[in-house]
C-alpha positions as CSV (number, residue, x, y, z in Angstrom):
1,M,0.0,0.0,0.0
2,G,2.8,2.5,0.8
3,R,5.8,3.2,-1.2
4,K,8.3,0.3,-2.0
5,V,11.4,1.2,0.2
6,S,14.8,-0.2,-0.8
7,K,16.6,-1.9,2.0
8,K,20.0,-1.7,0.2
9,V,22.6,0.7,1.5
10,F,25.2,2.2,-0.7
11,R,27.9,4.6,0.4
12,K,29.9,7.0,-1.6
13,G,33.1,5.1,-2.7
14,D,31.6,1.7,-2.7
15,L,32.2,-0.6,-5.7
16,V,29.2,-2.1,-7.1
17,K,28.2,-4.4,-10.0
18,A,25.0,-4.7,-11.9
19,Y,22.9,-7.9,-11.7
20,P,23.0,-10.0,-14.9
21,P,19.6,-10.4,-16.7
22,K,17.4,-13.1,-15.2
23,D,17.0,-15.0,-18.4
24,E,17.8,-14.6,-22.1
25,F,14.6,-12.7,-22.8
26,S,15.0,-9.9,-20.2
27,S,17.0,-6.9,-21.0
28,P,20.1,-5.9,-18.9
29,P,19.9,-3.3,-16.1
30,R,20.0,0.2,-17.6
31,G,21.2,3.6,-16.3
32,F,20.7,7.0,-17.7
33,Y,22.9,10.2,-18.0
34,H,22.1,13.7,-18.6
35,F,23.4,15.5,-21.7
36,T,25.8,18.4,-21.3
37,E,25.0,21.8,-22.8
38,D,27.5,21.1,-25.7
39,E,25.7,17.7,-26.5
40,M,22.3,19.5,-26.3
41,D,23.5,22.1,-28.8
42,V,24.7,19.5,-31.2
43,R,21.4,17.6,-31.0
44,R,19.5,20.8,-31.4
45,E,21.5,21.7,-34.6
46,E,20.9,18.1,-35.9
47,Q,17.2,18.5,-35.3
48,R,17.1,21.9,-37.1
49,Q,18.9,20.4,-40.1
50,A,16.5,17.5,-40.3
51,I,13.6,19.8,-40.2
52,R,15.0,22.1,-42.9
53,A,15.6,19.0,-45.1
54,G,12.0,17.8,-44.5
55,E,13.1,14.6,-42.8
56,I,11.0,15.3,-39.8
57,E,8.3,17.9,-38.9
58,W,8.9,20.5,-36.3
59,H,5.8,19.3,-34.4
60,D,4.1,16.1,-33.3
61,C,0.5,15.0,-34.3
62,A,-0.9,17.2,-31.5
63,G,0.9,20.3,-32.8
64,E,3.4,20.5,-30.0
65,P,7.0,21.4,-30.9
66,R,9.5,18.6,-30.8
67,L,11.9,18.9,-27.8
68,V,15.4,17.7,-27.8
69,P,16.0,14.9,-25.3
70,K,17.7,15.8,-22.0
71,H,19.1,12.3,-21.3
72,A,20.0,9.1,-22.8
73,V,19.9,5.5,-21.6
74,Q,22.9,3.2,-21.3
75,D,23.0,-0.5,-20.6
76,L,25.0,-1.6,-17.5
77,N,27.5,-4.5,-18.2
78,P,27.2,-7.0,-15.3
79,E,31.0,-7.6,-15.7
80,F,32.1,-4.0,-15.0
81,V,32.6,-2.6,-11.7
82,Y,31.2,0.9,-11.0
83,E,32.0,3.3,-8.3
84,V,29.2,4.9,-6.3
85,L,29.3,8.7,-6.4
86,R,26.1,9.1,-4.3
87,G,24.3,6.3,-2.5
88,R,20.7,7.8,-2.5
89,C,19.3,10.4,-4.8
90,R,16.2,11.6,-6.4
91,V,16.8,12.8,-9.9
92,E,15.2,14.5,-12.9
93,R,14.6,12.2,-15.8
94,G,12.9,14.0,-18.8
95,Y,10.4,16.3,-17.1
96,H,9.7,14.2,-14.0
97,M,11.6,13.4,-10.7
98,V,12.5,9.8,-10.1
99,P,13.2,8.5,-6.6
100,G,15.2,5.5,-5.5
101,Q,18.3,6.2,-7.7
102,V,22.0,5.8,-7.1
103,K,24.6,7.8,-8.9
104,I,27.6,5.8,-10.2
105,L,30.7,6.4,-12.3
106,D,31.2,4.4,-15.5
107,T,34.9,4.0,-15.6
108,E,34.8,2.9,-19.3
109,T,33.0,6.0,-20.6
110,G,33.7,8.5,-17.8
111,R,30.0,9.3,-17.5
112,E,28.0,9.8,-14.3
113,L,25.0,7.3,-14.5
114,Y,21.9,7.1,-12.5
115,C,20.3,3.8,-12.0
116,E,17.9,2.0,-9.6
117,R,19.3,0.7,-6.4
118,E,17.6,-2.7,-6.9
119,D,19.9,-3.3,-10.1
120,L,23.2,-3.1,-8.2
121,Y,25.0,-5.0,-5.4
122,V,28.1,-4.1,-3.5
123,V,31.4,-6.0,-4.3
124,G,33.9,-3.8,-2.4
């Protein structure tokens, strides 16, 4: 009836791994990251060029303007080790706030990712 509360405790500096997919049909755990202003500018310019070229319309079926995405999704590799930058956080995804997240550092790409606490476990 109440909110689902995660019992997992992560602290800054912990090393964590993602759980592997449960079976061959389920997708791997995912995290998301926010675009920087430079990445947003590049995406805006790509969108403008596509509109000028007639590849896409400037609006959707309801007449609302198409907005450039603010974030992207990245699959978490169960074999990689990630460092926890923030153990508990509530973060903006799109235009909504999402609770129950943990902020991790992807050492392969250098990106700061946000993902659900239930998708990770501590290894060190």
